[in-house]
C-alpha positions as CSV (number, residue, x, y, z in Angstrom):
1,X,-12.1,25.0,31.3
2,X,-9.2,23.1,32.8
3,X,-9.6,19.7,34.5
4,X,-9.8,21.2,38.0
5,X,-12.6,23.6,36.9
6,X,-14.4,20.8,35.1
7,X,-14.2,18.8,38.3
8,X,-15.6,21.5,40.4
9,X,-18.5,22.1,37.9
10,X,-19.3,18.5,37.9
11,X,-19.1,18.1,41.7
12,X,-18.1,14.6,41.4
13,X,-19.2,12.9,44.6
14,X,-16.5,10.2,44.6
15,X,-13.8,12.8,44.2
16,X,-15.2,14.9,47.1
17,X,-15.6,11.9,49.4
18,X,-12.1,10.6,48.8
19,X,-9.8,10.9,51.7
20,X,-7.3,13.7,51.5
21,X,-3.6,12.8,51.7
22,X,-0.4,14.1,50.2
23,X,0.5,12.5,46.9
24,X,3.8,10.7,46.7
25,X,4.1,11.7,43.1
26,X,2.7,14.3,40.8
27,X,0.9,12.4,38.1
28,X,0.3,13.4,34.5
29,X,-2.6,12.5,32.3
30,X,-0.2,10.4,30.2
31,X,0.9,8.4,33.2
32,X,-2.8,7.8,34.1
33,X,-3.5,6.5,30.6
34,X,-0.4,4.3,30.6
35,X,-1.5,2.8,33.9
36,X,-5.0,2.2,32.7
37,X,-3.7,0.4,29.6
38,X,-1.5,-1.8,31.8
39,X,-4.6,-2.7,33.9
40,X,-6.6,-3.6,30.7
41,X,-3.8,-5.6,29.2
42,X,-3.4,-7.6,32.4
43,X,-7.0,-7.9,33.6
44,X,-9.3,-6.8,30.8
45,X,-11.4,-3.7,30.3
46,X,-14.1,-4.8,32.7
47,X,-11.6,-4.5,35.5
48,X,-10.9,-0.8,34.7
49,X,-12.2,1.7,37.2
50,X,-10.9,5.0,38.5
51,X,-10.3,3.3,41.8
52,X,-8.4,0.5,40.2
53,X,-6.1,2.9,38.3
54,X,-5.5,4.9,41.5
55,X,-4.5,1.7,43.3
56,X,-2.1,0.8,40.6
57,X,-0.5,4.3,41.0
58,X,-0.5,3.9,44.8
59,X,-2.8,6.9,45.4
60,X,-6.4,7.7,46.0
61,X,-9.1,8.2,43.2
62,X,-9.3,11.9,44.1
63,X,-5.7,12.4,42.8
64,X,-6.8,11.4,39.3
65,X,-9.4,14.1,38.9
66,X,-6.9,16.8,38.4
67,X,-6.3,15.4,35.0
68,X,-9.3,13.1,34.2
69,X,-12.9,14.3,34.5
70,X,-14.5,10.9,35.0
71,X,-14.4,7.3,33.7
72,X,-16.0,8.4,30.4
73,X,-13.2,11.0,30.0
74,X,-10.6,8.3,30.7
75,X,-12.2,6.1,28.1
76,X,-11.9,8.8,25.5
77,X,-8.2,9.4,26.4
78,X,-7.6,5.7,26.1
79,X,-9.1,5.4,22.6
80,X,-7.3,8.6,21.7
81,X,-4.0,7.1,22.7
82,X,-4.6,4.1,20.5
83,X,-5.6,6.3,17.6
84,X,-2.4,8.3,18.0
85,X,-0.4,5.3,16.8
86,X,-2.4,4.8,13.6
87,X,-0.8,5.7,10.3
88,X,-3.2,7.4,7.9
89,X,-2.3,7.2,4.2
90,X,-2.5,10.1,1.7
91,X,-5.9,9.5,0.0
92,X,-5.4,7.7,-3.4
93,X,-8.5,7.6,-5.6
94,X,-7.1,4.4,-7.3
95,X,-6.5,2.5,-4.0
96,X,-9.1,3.9,-1.7
97,X,-10.7,0.5,-0.9
98,X,-7.4,-1.0,0.2
99,X,-6.6,2.1,2.1
100,X,-9.8,2.2,4.1
101,X,-9.5,-1.6,4.8
102,X,-5.9,-1.0,6.0
103,X,-6.9,1.7,8.4
104,X,-9.7,-0.5,9.8
105,X,-7.2,-3.4,10.3
106,X,-4.9,-1.1,12.2
107,X,-7.7,-0.1,14.5
108,X,-8.6,-3.8,15.0
109,X,-5.1,-4.7,15.9
110,X,-4.9,-1.9,18.4
111,X,-8.1,-2.8,20.1
112,X,-7.2,-6.5,20.3
113,X,-4.0,-5.6,22.2
114,X,-6.2,-4.6,25.2
115,X,-9.1,-7.1,25.8
116,X,-12.5,-5.4,25.7
117,X,-11.2,-1.9,25.3
118,X,-13.3,-1.4,22.1
119,X,-16.3,-1.2,24.5
120,X,-15.0,2.3,25.4
121,X,-15.4,3.4,21.7
122,X,-19.1,2.5,21.5
123,X,-21.6,5.2,21.9
124,X,-18.8,7.8,22.2
125,X,-19.2,11.3,20.9
126,X,-15.4,12.1,20.7
127,X,-13.7,15.4,21.1
128,X,-10.2,14.0,21.4
129,X,-8.2,15.3,18.5
130,X,-6.5,12.0,17.8
131,X,-9.9,10.2,17.4
132,X,-11.1,13.0,15.2
133,X,-7.9,12.8,13.2
134,X,-8.7,9.2,12.4
135,X,-12.3,9.8,11.3
136,X,-11.1,12.8,9.3
137,X,-8.6,10.6,7.5
138,X,-11.1,7.9,6.8
139,X,-13.6,10.5,5.5
140,X,-10.8,11.9,3.2
141,X,-10.1,8.4,1.8
142,X,-13.8,7.7,1.0
143,X,-14.3,11.1,-0.6
144,X,-11.2,10.7,-2.7
145,X,-12.8,7.4,-3.9
146,X,-15.8,9.2,-5.2
147,X,-18.2,8.2,-2.4
148,X,-20.9,10.8,-1.9
149,X,-20.4,13.0,1.2
150,X,-23.4,11.7,3.1
151,X,-22.7,8.1,2.4
152,X,-19.0,8.6,3.3
153,X,-19.9,10.2,6.6
154,X,-22.3,7.4,7.6
155,X,-19.8,4.8,6.3
156,X,-17.1,6.0,8.6
157,X,-19.4,5.6,11.5
158,X,-20.5,2.2,10.4
159,X,-17.0,1.0,9.8
160,X,-15.8,2.2,13.2
161,X,-18.8,0.6,14.8
162,X,-18.2,-2.8,13.1
163,X,-14.5,-2.8,14.0
164,X,-15.3,-2.1,17.7
165,X,-18.1,-4.7,17.8
166,X,-15.9,-7.3,16.1
167,X,-13.1,-6.8,18.6
168,X,-15.5,-6.7,21.6
169,X,-17.0,-10.0,20.5
170,X,-13.6,-11.7,20.3
171,X,-12.7,-10.4,23.7
172,X,-16.0,-11.5,25.3
173,X,-15.9,-14.9,23.6
174,X,-12.4,-15.7,24.7
175,X,-13.2,-14.6,28.3
176,X,-16.6,-16.2,28.6
177,X,-15.5,-19.5,27.1
178,X,-12.1,-19.9,28.8
179,X,-13.5,-23.0,30.6
180,X,-15.3,-24.3,27.5
181,X,-12.7,-24.1,24.7
182,X,-14.8,-26.3,22.4
183,X,-17.1,-23.2,21.8
184,X,-14.2,-21.6,19.9
185,X,-13.0,-24.8,18.2
186,X,-14.3,-24.8,14.6
187,X,-13.8,-28.6,14.2
188,X,-15.9,-29.3,17.3
189,X,-18.6,-26.8,16.3
190,X,-18.7,-28.4,12.8
191,X,-19.2,-31.8,14.4
192,X,-22.0,-30.6,16.6
193,X,-23.7,-28.8,13.7
194,X,-23.4,-31.9,11.5
195,X,-24.9,-34.1,14.3
196,X,-28.1,-32.1,14.5
197,X,-31.3,-33.7,13.1
198,X,-31.2,-33.1,9.4
199,X,-35.0,-33.0,9.0
200,X,-35.1,-30.1,11.4
201,X,-31.9,-28.3,10.5
202,X,-31.4,-29.2,6.8
203,X,-29.3,-26.2,5.9
204,X,-27.2,-26.1,9.1
205,X,-26.3,-29.8,8.8
206,X,-25.6,-29.6,5.0
207,X,-23.4,-26.4,5.4
208,X,-21.8,-27.1,8.7
209,X,-18.4,-26.7,7.0
210,X,-19.2,-23.3,5.6
211,X,-20.8,-22.1,8.8
212,X,-17.6,-22.9,10.7
213,X,-15.1,-21.9,8.0
214,X,-12.5,-19.2,8.3
215,X,-9.2,-18.7,10.2
216,X,-7.6,-15.6,11.7
217,X,-9.5,-12.5,10.6
218,X,-11.1,-14.1,7.5
219,X,-14.6,-13.1,8.6
220,X,-13.5,-9.6,9.5
221,X,-12.0,-9.2,6.0
222,X,-15.1,-10.6,4.4
223,X,-17.5,-8.3,6.2
224,X,-15.3,-5.3,5.7
225,X,-15.2,-6.1,2.0
226,X,-19.0,-6.2,1.8
227,X,-19.2,-2.8,3.5
228,X,-16.6,-1.1,1.4
229,X,-17.6,-2.6,-1.9
230,X,-21.1,-1.5,-1.3
231,X,-20.0,2.1,-1.4
232,X,-19.4,2.1,-5.1
């Protein structure tokens, strides 16, 4: 079923109610995805709507539905575009842990280029071939490392979920605390933890340095290591 047929079957009310007018340009799905990524890069994922993308293309929302079924479909196209740039290694039984960590780091870096976009990857049942290509590659790496098929299958899901959640947390924290930078300042957090009543919070005050330690993606690497090393 092509996008127009899917649109008709879905009977999208927004698309039907949109005013009819001649398009200045014939858009492609790739142009729509490019524009959506530009919107996210400039304004964050929360600003992304079909109407916002249409405005950026100087057209009406109805024009987009010839190529994109709905917002969920656009989300999948966006994640698929990011996945298309990922380089998957040939599975190596002697280096599978490093390989799977490397793929996860690539996904992380792609998500962080577009604030909040990892939200689109959550609760998704993908059919986009580029997304499936990545999960297939991750599964191949784990199986090559001797991980049992069921554990490998669930591990791929868990790893992708963690990467998406990690990136989403960073994006939300940076946006929400833009006017309160101390929240993201380890030194200030450490000082506040250490100043708590020691009789009430003995462990927090004693280990304030450990609780606030880490730079860059240290915590990401630590958690990913726990997950991967637990597979065998």
